[in-house]
C-alpha positions as CSV (number, residue, x, y, z in Angstrom):
1,M,57.9,88.5,56.3
2,I,60.7,90.8,56.1
3,G,61.1,90.6,59.8
4,F,61.5,86.8,59.7
5,V,64.1,87.3,56.9
6,L,66.1,89.6,58.9
7,L,65.9,87.6,62.2
8,G,67.1,84.4,60.3
9,A,69.9,86.4,58.7
10,G,70.8,87.7,62.1
11,F,70.9,84.1,63.6
12,L,72.9,82.9,60.5
13,A,75.5,85.8,61.0
14,L,75.8,84.9,64.7
15,F,76.3,81.2,63.9
16,I,79.0,82.1,61.4
17,R,80.7,84.4,63.8
18,L,80.6,82.2,66.8
19,F,81.3,78.8,65.2
20,V,82.3,78.8,61.4
21,Y,84.8,81.8,61.5
22,P,86.9,80.5,64.6
23,A,86.9,77.0,63.0
24,V,88.2,78.3,59.6
25,L,90.8,80.3,61.5
26,Y,91.7,77.3,63.6
27,F,92.5,75.3,60.4
28,L,94.2,78.0,58.6
29,D,96.4,78.8,61.6
30,P,98.0,82.0,60.4
31,K,100.0,82.5,63.5
32,G,101.0,78.9,64.1
33,L,99.4,78.5,67.4
34,R,98.0,75.2,66.8
35,K,101.2,73.5,67.8
36,Y,100.6,74.4,71.3
37,E,98.4,72.2,73.6
38,N,94.9,73.5,74.0
39,F,93.8,74.3,77.6
40,S,90.5,72.8,76.7
41,W,88.9,71.7,73.3
42,L,87.1,75.2,73.2
43,S,90.3,77.2,73.6
44,P,91.2,77.6,69.9
45,L,87.6,78.5,68.9
46,T,86.6,80.9,71.9
47,D,87.5,82.7,75.1
48,L,84.1,81.9,76.6
49,R,85.7,79.1,78.5
50,H,87.9,81.6,80.4
51,C,84.7,83.7,81.2
52,Y,83.1,80.5,82.6
53,L,86.2,79.7,84.8
54,S,86.1,83.3,86.1
55,H,82.4,82.9,87.0
56,T,83.4,79.8,89.1
57,G,86.2,81.7,90.9
58,K,88.8,78.9,90.0
59,R,90.3,80.3,86.7
60,S,93.9,80.7,88.0
61,E,94.1,77.5,90.0
62,T,92.6,75.6,87.3
63,L,95.0,77.0,84.7
64,A,98.1,76.2,87.0
65,A,96.9,72.8,87.8
66,E,96.5,71.9,84.2
67,H,100.1,73.3,83.3
68,E,101.3,71.0,86.0
69,R,99.3,68.0,85.0
70,R,100.4,68.0,81.4
71,G,103.9,69.2,82.2
72,Q,103.5,71.9,79.6
73,A,105.1,75.4,80.1
74,I,102.9,77.0,77.4
75,L,99.1,76.4,76.9
76,R,96.6,77.8,74.3
77,I,94.0,79.4,76.3
78,G,92.0,81.2,73.6
79,P,92.0,81.7,69.9
80,N,94.9,84.2,70.1
81,A,95.9,83.8,73.7
82,L,98.9,81.8,75.3
83,S,99.5,81.0,78.9
84,F,102.9,80.4,80.3
85,N,104.1,78.6,83.4
86,H,107.9,79.2,83.9
87,P,109.8,81.5,85.9
88,Q,111.7,82.9,82.8
89,A,108.2,84.1,81.3
90,I,107.9,86.6,84.1
91,R,110.8,88.6,83.0
92,D,110.0,88.1,79.3
93,I,106.4,89.2,79.6
94,Y,106.3,91.7,82.4
95,G,110.0,92.9,82.9
96,H,111.5,96.2,82.6
97,Q,113.0,95.2,79.1
98,T,109.9,93.7,77.6
99,K,108.5,94.8,74.3
100,C,104.9,93.6,75.3
101,T,102.2,96.2,76.1
102,K,99.0,95.9,78.0
103,D,96.5,93.8,76.1
104,H,93.2,94.7,74.6
105,K,91.4,94.0,78.1
106,E,92.3,97.5,79.2
107,T,90.8,99.1,75.9
108,V,87.7,97.2,76.3
109,L,87.1,98.4,80.0
110,A,88.5,101.9,79.5
111,G,86.5,105.0,80.0
112,T,86.6,108.4,78.1
113,H,89.9,109.0,79.6
114,R,92.7,106.6,80.4
115,N,94.3,106.2,83.9
116,L,97.7,105.2,84.9
117,F,96.6,101.5,85.2
118,D,94.7,101.2,81.9
119,V,96.7,103.3,79.6
120,V,98.2,101.1,76.8
121,D,100.7,103.5,75.1
122,K,104.0,103.3,76.6
123,G,104.8,107.1,76.1
124,E,101.6,108.0,77.7
125,H,102.3,105.7,80.6
126,S,105.7,107.2,81.2
127,R,104.1,110.8,81.2
128,K,101.5,109.7,83.7
129,R,104.0,107.8,85.9
130,R,106.3,110.8,86.1
131,L,103.3,113.0,87.0
132,L,102.3,110.8,89.9
133,S,105.7,109.5,91.1
134,A,106.1,112.2,93.6
135,A,102.9,111.5,95.3
136,F,103.9,107.7,95.8
137,A,107.5,108.6,97.0
138,T,108.3,107.1,100.4
139,R,108.9,110.5,101.9
140,N,105.1,111.5,101.0
141,L,103.7,108.4,102.3
142,E,105.5,108.7,105.7
143,K,104.3,112.2,105.8
144,W,100.7,110.8,105.5
145,E,101.2,108.1,108.2
146,F,99.1,110.2,110.5
147,K,96.1,109.5,108.2
148,V,96.7,105.7,108.4
149,Q,97.1,106.1,112.3
150,Y,93.8,108.3,112.6
151,T,91.7,105.6,110.5
152,T,93.2,102.7,112.4
153,Q,92.2,104.2,115.8
154,R,88.6,104.4,114.5
155,L,88.8,100.8,113.5
156,L,90.0,99.8,117.0
157,D,87.0,102.0,118.4
158,A,84.6,100.0,116.1
159,F,86.0,96.6,117.2
160,D,86.0,97.3,121.0
161,P,82.3,97.0,121.5
162,R,82.0,94.1,119.4
163,C,84.2,91.9,121.6
164,T,82.7,89.1,123.5
165,A,82.5,90.1,127.2
166,P,84.4,87.8,129.7
167,L,82.1,84.9,130.7
168,K,80.9,84.1,134.2
169,P,81.4,80.4,135.4
170,N,79.0,78.0,133.7
171,T,77.5,80.4,131.2
172,N,77.4,80.5,127.5
173,P,78.4,83.5,125.4
174,D,75.6,85.4,123.5
175,P,75.8,83.9,119.9
176,E,75.7,87.5,118.5
177,D,78.8,88.3,120.3
178,L,80.9,85.5,118.8
179,T,81.8,86.5,115.2
180,V,82.6,89.7,113.3
181,D,82.9,90.0,109.6
182,F,86.5,90.9,109.7
183,N,86.7,91.3,105.8
184,M,83.8,93.7,105.7
185,W,85.2,95.9,108.5
186,I,88.8,95.8,107.1
187,N,87.5,96.8,103.7
188,L,85.5,99.8,105.3
189,W,89.0,100.7,106.9
190,T,90.9,100.5,103.6
191,I,88.2,102.6,101.8
192,E,88.5,105.3,104.4
193,A,92.3,105.2,104.6
194,I,92.7,105.5,100.8
195,N,90.1,108.3,100.5
196,Y,91.9,110.1,103.4
197,I,95.3,109.7,101.8
198,A,94.1,110.5,98.2
199,L,91.5,113.2,98.7
200,S,91.7,114.3,102.4
201,S,88.1,113.0,102.7
202,K,87.1,112.0,106.1
203,M,84.2,109.5,105.8
204,T,82.1,107.8,108.7
205,L,81.9,104.3,107.5
206,L,83.6,102.9,110.6
207,E,81.2,104.8,112.8
208,T,78.1,103.7,111.0
209,G,79.3,100.2,110.1
210,T,77.9,100.5,106.6
211,D,79.2,101.5,103.2
212,E,76.5,104.1,102.4
213,V,77.8,107.1,100.7
214,T,76.8,109.8,98.4
215,A,77.0,109.4,94.5
216,E,76.8,112.1,92.1
217,K,75.9,112.2,88.3
218,P,77.8,114.4,85.9
219,D,74.8,116.8,86.0
220,G,75.0,117.2,89.8
221,T,72.2,114.9,90.6
222,L,73.0,113.4,94.1
223,Y,71.7,110.1,95.3
224,P,72.6,107.3,98.0
225,A,74.7,104.5,97.0
226,R,76.8,101.5,98.6
227,Y,80.5,102.1,98.1
228,R,81.9,98.7,98.8
229,Q,78.9,96.7,97.1
230,A,79.2,98.9,93.9
231,Q,82.9,98.6,93.9
232,N,82.9,94.7,94.4
233,H,80.2,94.0,91.9
234,S,81.7,96.2,89.4
235,A,84.9,94.3,89.5
236,M,83.1,90.9,89.5
237,V,81.2,91.5,86.4
238,K,83.9,93.0,84.4
239,S,86.3,90.0,85.5
240,V,83.9,87.4,84.2
241,F,83.0,88.8,80.9
242,V,85.9,90.9,79.7
243,W,88.0,87.9,78.5
244,E,86.0,87.5,75.3
245,Y,87.1,90.9,74.1
246,E,85.1,91.1,70.8
247,L,82.0,89.9,72.4
248,Y,82.2,91.8,75.7
249,P,79.7,94.5,74.6
250,W,77.2,91.7,73.6
251,L,77.8,89.6,76.8
252,A,77.4,92.7,79.0
253,C,74.1,93.6,77.2
254,I,72.8,90.2,77.4
255,S,73.7,89.6,81.1
256,K,72.1,93.0,82.0
257,V,68.6,91.9,80.6
258,V,68.5,88.1,81.2
259,P,67.2,87.3,84.7
260,N,70.3,85.9,86.6
261,K,72.7,87.1,89.4
262,W,74.8,89.0,86.9
263,K,71.7,91.1,86.1
264,S,71.3,92.1,89.8
265,Y,75.3,92.6,89.9
266,W,75.2,94.9,87.0
267,A,72.4,96.9,88.7
268,T,74.3,97.2,92.0
269,S,77.4,98.1,90.3
270,A,76.0,101.0,88.3
271,P,76.7,103.6,91.0
272,W,80.4,102.9,91.3
273,G,81.4,105.5,88.7
274,D,79.2,108.2,90.3
275,V,80.7,107.4,93.7
276,C,84.2,108.1,92.4
277,Y,82.9,111.2,90.6
278,H,81.4,112.6,93.7
279,Q,84.7,112.0,95.7
280,A,86.7,113.8,93.1
281,K,84.1,116.5,92.7
282,E,84.0,117.3,96.6
283,R,87.9,117.6,96.5
284,L,87.8,120.0,93.6
285,R,85.4,122.1,95.3
286,R,87.7,122.3,98.3
287,Y,90.6,123.1,96.0
288,E,88.8,125.8,94.2
289,A,87.8,127.3,97.6
290,G,91.5,127.8,98.4
291,E,92.2,124.9,100.9
292,K,95.8,123.8,101.1
293,L,95.6,120.1,101.6
294,D,98.5,117.6,101.5
295,D,97.2,114.6,99.5
296,F,97.3,112.8,96.2
297,F,94.9,115.0,94.5
298,S,97.1,118.0,95.2
299,C,99.8,116.2,93.2
300,L,97.4,115.8,90.3
301,M,96.6,119.5,90.2
302,E,100.2,121.0,90.7
303,D,103.6,119.9,90.4
304,K,106.3,120.0,93.3
305,N,106.8,123.8,92.4
306,G,103.2,124.7,92.6
307,I,102.8,125.0,88.9
308,A,99.5,123.9,87.6
309,N,99.4,120.6,85.6
310,E,96.5,121.7,83.6
311,L,94.9,118.1,83.2
312,E,91.6,117.8,81.7
313,W,88.8,117.1,84.3
314,G,88.1,113.7,82.8
315,E,91.7,112.7,83.4
316,I,91.7,113.8,86.9
317,V,88.5,111.9,87.6
318,A,90.0,108.7,86.0
319,E,93.1,108.9,88.0
320,T,91.4,109.6,91.2
321,S,89.0,106.8,90.5
322,A,91.9,104.3,89.8
323,I,93.5,105.1,92.9
324,I,90.6,104.9,95.4
325,D,89.6,101.5,93.5
326,A,93.0,99.8,93.6
327,G,93.9,101.2,97.0
328,A,91.0,99.7,99.0
329,E,89.9,96.3,97.8
330,T,93.4,94.5,97.3
331,T,94.8,95.7,100.6
332,A,91.6,94.6,102.5
333,I,91.9,91.2,100.8
334,A,95.7,90.9,101.8
335,L,95.0,91.8,105.4
336,T,92.2,89.3,105.6
337,H,94.2,86.5,104.3
338,V,97.4,87.1,106.4
339,L,95.3,87.3,109.6
340,Q,93.4,84.2,108.8
341,L,96.9,82.4,108.1
342,L,98.3,83.6,111.3
343,I,95.5,82.5,113.4
344,S,95.7,79.1,111.7
345,H,99.3,79.0,112.5
346,P,99.8,79.8,116.2
347,K,103.5,79.4,116.4
348,Q,104.2,82.0,113.7
349,L,101.6,84.3,115.3
350,Q,103.4,84.0,118.7
351,R,106.7,84.8,117.1
352,L,105.3,87.8,115.2
353,R,103.7,88.9,118.6
354,E,107.0,88.7,120.4
355,E,108.8,90.6,117.5
356,I,106.5,93.4,117.6
357,S,106.2,93.7,121.4
358,A,110.0,93.9,121.6
359,V,110.0,97.3,120.0
360,M,106.7,98.8,121.3
361,D,106.4,101.0,124.3
362,E,103.4,100.2,126.7
363,D,101.4,103.2,125.6
364,D,101.9,102.4,121.9
365,I,98.3,101.3,121.2
366,I,98.8,101.8,117.4
367,A,102.3,101.2,115.9
368,P,104.3,104.3,114.8
369,F,105.6,103.2,111.3
370,D,109.2,104.0,112.0
371,K,109.1,101.1,114.7
372,V,107.5,98.4,112.5
373,K,108.7,99.3,109.2
374,D,111.9,97.4,109.4
375,L,110.7,94.5,111.3
376,P,111.9,91.4,109.3
377,Y,109.4,88.8,110.6
378,L,106.4,91.2,110.1
379,K,107.5,92.0,106.5
380,A,108.1,88.1,106.1
381,C,104.5,87.4,107.2
382,L,103.0,90.0,104.9
383,D,105.1,88.7,101.9
384,E,104.3,85.1,102.7
385,G,100.5,85.9,102.7
386,L,100.8,87.9,99.5
387,R,102.6,84.9,98.0
388,L,100.5,82.1,99.3
389,I,97.0,83.8,98.6
390,P,97.8,86.8,96.2
391,P,94.9,89.3,96.2
392,V,95.0,89.1,92.3
393,S,95.9,85.6,91.2
394,S,95.0,85.7,87.5
395,G,97.4,86.4,84.6
396,L,97.8,90.0,83.5
397,P,97.4,89.8,79.9
398,R,100.0,91.4,77.6
399,R,100.2,91.8,73.9
400,T,103.3,91.1,71.9
401,P,104.6,93.9,69.4
402,P,103.5,93.5,65.8
403,E,107.0,92.1,64.9
404,G,106.6,89.4,67.6
405,A,108.7,88.8,70.8
406,K,110.7,85.9,72.3
407,I,109.3,84.4,75.5
408,M,111.1,81.5,77.2
409,D,113.2,81.3,74.0
410,T,110.3,80.8,71.9
411,W,109.3,83.1,69.3
412,I,105.7,84.3,69.8
413,P,104.0,86.0,66.7
414,G,102.9,89.6,66.9
415,N,99.7,90.9,68.4
416,T,99.3,87.7,70.5
417,S,97.9,87.7,74.1
418,V,100.4,86.3,76.5
419,S,100.2,85.9,80.2
420,M,101.3,84.1,83.3
421,T,99.2,83.7,86.3
422,I,100.3,85.1,89.6
423,W,99.2,82.0,91.2
424,S,101.5,79.8,89.1
425,A,104.3,82.2,89.7
426,H,103.8,82.1,93.5
427,H,103.4,78.2,93.7
428,N,106.3,77.1,91.7
429,E,108.0,74.5,93.7
430,D,111.4,75.3,92.2
431,I,111.3,78.7,93.5
432,Y,109.3,78.3,96.6
433,P,109.9,74.8,98.3
434,E,106.6,73.5,99.9
435,P,104.7,76.1,97.9
436,Y,101.3,75.6,99.6
437,A,102.7,75.9,103.1
438,F,102.6,79.1,105.1
439,K,106.4,79.6,106.0
440,P,107.3,83.2,106.6
441,E,110.8,82.0,107.6
442,R,111.6,81.5,104.0
443,W,111.8,85.2,103.6
444,L,114.3,85.8,106.4
445,Q,117.6,84.7,104.8
446,P,118.9,87.7,102.7
447,E,120.3,85.2,99.9
448,E,117.0,83.3,99.8
449,R,114.9,86.6,99.5
450,K,117.1,87.9,96.7
451,R,116.6,84.6,94.9
452,M,112.7,84.5,95.4
453,E,111.9,88.3,94.8
454,P,112.3,88.2,91.0
455,F,109.4,85.8,90.8
456,F,107.2,87.5,93.6
457,I,104.8,89.5,91.7
458,P,101.8,90.4,93.9
459,F,102.0,93.9,92.5
460,S,103.0,92.9,89.0
461,A,106.5,93.8,87.8
462,G,108.6,95.9,85.6
463,A,107.5,99.3,84.4
464,R,103.8,98.4,84.8
465,G,104.3,97.2,88.5
466,C,101.8,98.8,91.0
467,I,102.9,102.3,91.8
468,G,101.0,102.0,95.1
469,R,102.8,99.2,96.7
470,N,104.4,101.4,99.4
471,I,101.0,102.6,100.4
472,S,99.8,99.1,100.6
473,Y,102.7,98.1,102.8
474,L,102.6,101.1,105.0
475,E,98.9,100.3,105.7
476,Q,99.4,96.6,106.3
477,Q,102.4,97.0,108.6
478,I,100.5,99.5,110.8
479,V,97.2,97.6,111.0
480,L,98.6,94.1,111.2
481,K,100.6,95.1,114.3
482,Y,97.3,96.2,115.8
483,E,95.5,92.9,114.7
484,V,98.0,90.5,116.3
485,T,98.9,92.4,119.4
486,W,95.3,93.8,120.2
487,K,94.2,93.3,123.9
488,N,91.3,91.3,122.5
489,S,92.6,88.2,120.8
490,W,91.3,86.9,117.4
491,E,90.1,83.3,116.9
492,L,88.5,81.5,114.1
493,H,85.0,80.6,114.7
494,W,84.5,76.8,115.6
495,E,81.4,74.9,116.2
496,I,80.1,71.3,116.1
497,E,77.6,70.6,113.4
498,F,75.8,67.6,112.0
499,Y,75.4,67.2,108.3
500,E,73.6,64.6,106.5
501,I,75.7,63.4,103.5
502,G,73.8,61.9,100.7
503,R,74.8,59.1,98.3
504,N,76.0,61.8,95.9
505,R,77.8,64.0,98.5
506,S,81.4,63.8,99.4
507,I,84.0,65.3,101.7
508,D,87.4,66.1,100.2
509,G,86.5,64.0,97.3
510,E,85.6,60.9,99.2
511,K,82.1,59.4,99.3
512,I,80.7,59.6,102.8
513,P,77.7,57.4,103.8
514,G,75.4,58.3,106.6
515,W,76.0,61.0,108.9
516,C,79.2,63.0,109.7
517,V,80.3,65.4,112.4
518,F,82.5,68.3,111.7
519,V,84.6,69.8,114.3
520,E,86.0,73.1,113.4
521,V,88.5,74.1,116.1
522,S,89.8,77.7,116.9
523,S,93.5,78.1,116.5
524,L,94.8,78.1,120.1
525,L,98.4,77.5,121.0
526,E,97.3,74.1,122.6
527,C,94.4,71.9,122.0
528,P,91.3,72.9,124.0
529,T,90.6,70.9,127.1
530,G,88.7,67.9,126.4
531,Y,89.5,67.6,122.7
532,E,92.0,64.6,123.1
533,E,89.6,62.8,125.3
534,F,86.9,63.4,122.6
535,L,89.2,61.8,119.9
536,D,89.9,58.9,122.3
537,L,86.3,58.2,122.9
538,A,85.5,58.5,119.3
539,A,88.3,55.9,118.4
540,A,87.0,53.6,121.0
541,D,83.5,53.7,119.9
542,R,83.0,50.5,117.9
543,D,80.1,52.1,116.0
544,S,82.4,54.9,114.7
545,D,85.1,55.0,112.1
546,P,88.0,57.1,113.5
547,T,90.1,56.9,110.3
548,R,89.2,60.2,109.1
549,V,90.1,62.0,112.2
550,R,93.0,64.3,111.1
551,T,96.0,64.5,113.2
552,D,97.4,68.1,112.3
553,F,96.1,70.7,114.7
554,P,94.4,73.1,114.1
555,S,92.3,72.1,111.2
556,L,88.8,70.8,110.3
557,R,88.3,67.3,111.9
558,D,85.5,65.2,110.5
559,I,84.4,61.8,111.9
560,P,81.9,59.8,109.9
561,D,79.4,57.5,111.8
562,N,78.2,54.8,109.6
563,T,75.4,53.7,111.9
564,G,73.7,57.0,112.3
565,H,74.6,60.4,114.1
566,E,73.5,59.5,117.7
567,N,76.7,57.9,118.8
568,V,79.2,60.6,117.4
569,A,76.6,63.3,118.6
570,R,76.9,61.8,122.1
571,L,80.7,62.1,122.0
572,A,80.7,65.5,120.3
573,E,78.3,66.8,123.1
574,K,80.4,65.5,125.9
575,W,83.4,67.4,124.4
576,L,81.4,70.3,123.7
577,Q,80.2,70.6,127.3
578,T,83.7,70.1,128.5
579,C,85.0,73.2,126.5
580,K,82.1,75.3,127.6
581,D,82.9,74.5,131.2
582,H,86.6,75.6,130.7
583,H,85.7,78.6,128.3
584,Q,88.7,77.8,126.2
585,C,87.2,78.3,122.8
586,G,85.8,81.4,121.2
587,S,82.3,79.8,120.5
588,A,80.4,76.7,120.8
589,S,77.2,75.5,119.1
590,D,75.2,72.3,119.8
591,A,72.8,72.9,117.1
592,G,72.6,69.9,114.8
């Protein structure tokens, strides 16, 4: 009987906490936040809506679109959280003069020791930044260029045998030769590069083609783990559940027990801390053995005069973990995006190739940094990729000081969570005309660059801006040169496929009856031979509706056939065979 009473009391307490307490606070409105429009009807009651949008992967885009749809510069996104959508908010929230500090998100996720990225106290942050600034100085980074070169050569060696061999006349390529998971390989490359730069650790991921490494528990127990999987899944589970700060421990506990994909993600993410611990421990063993190595770890242990910094071991592990975490995933995402954008925009790709070729010698397989670091179009392409698809697109939450702060000439009460999504900042039409277009040329005019840069925040801004941005640019400039001038050209995979579209299915928001042919074309400077003939045949076929054929090349073309798939299939197969005969495309599939 007592057990039922306690269970009932527990459910009552949970109901009061989740529903009654937020409702009372909403009507009392102690901070005056009710005057702002709600992002959703749940916003004044709970942050769980934000968790759900993180789960869908559309949090930043959805929030930015809602700002635009309503024409509101400020939206309430949680019981104690406001989202901004105005260029001035960037300076007020993230600038050097801001009084805002990092929000409770960092406290919720922090370990036993804070690192440079999650420390909240401004004084402690200044101490850490002074300690680490020498390691990230440009002179040190250029000294470590050979580490990036070494890792890039091994990436090239890994890609070479995976290229499709030249085809003999009237032969088809081996399907296994047609595609490569570029994001996986470039992520292995960034993992190796940052571990070599930070810890002088030479890994073998590029040789094995896997992310299998050794993890180590604090008691010395060693076990096999997957680096990339553990890192990615750790970031994913935290980014979904962390937004409900007070309930995060409960959400984490429940999602680890209830059968769902997050339960498996928690399990596969568990080794991440031990992977970082092992990397730091191995480097410490070398340091204690007297090895003199030039890397980030040595800057943690000693100052520039060789005097010991006397940091606690927990702080050393925390800083090491933060660097090898932040220094791998985001750079890999950025490089994947910019390569995809360049392949999809052949004119810009050709211009970049010409700029790089003009400064390279014939025997320069991998670019010396001093030859590419000042190339304007290369830098423009990297910046445009970071602007258009930022690796981190969400708002970086900050907390107003107890006395409050003025943001966009509006007084915001103290201890309020405030943010502006990087996605919103980078897609503001007033700052970046045609914000959804890939236009590296926008960065070439000095005056235009000067006007746009204050609102360009892929590495955040102000005193809390990413200290590792120079490492990221060095890596991107060297490896992107290799990607776009490699003797083996990149193409986006294309194929012809047949999809049955049911009554409730749609393409681009339009209801499509019957069958539909998707023709995805690789990005060539010219249309593949036979493509225009295919479009002409499709248009002439009285049983096909050519109105959905897109005219911009290259892109996804889809041609619905309202009478069944046979007619369009016949036309598609004719073009497919023409392409095969000419070998002008990277791959071809007639599976339907």
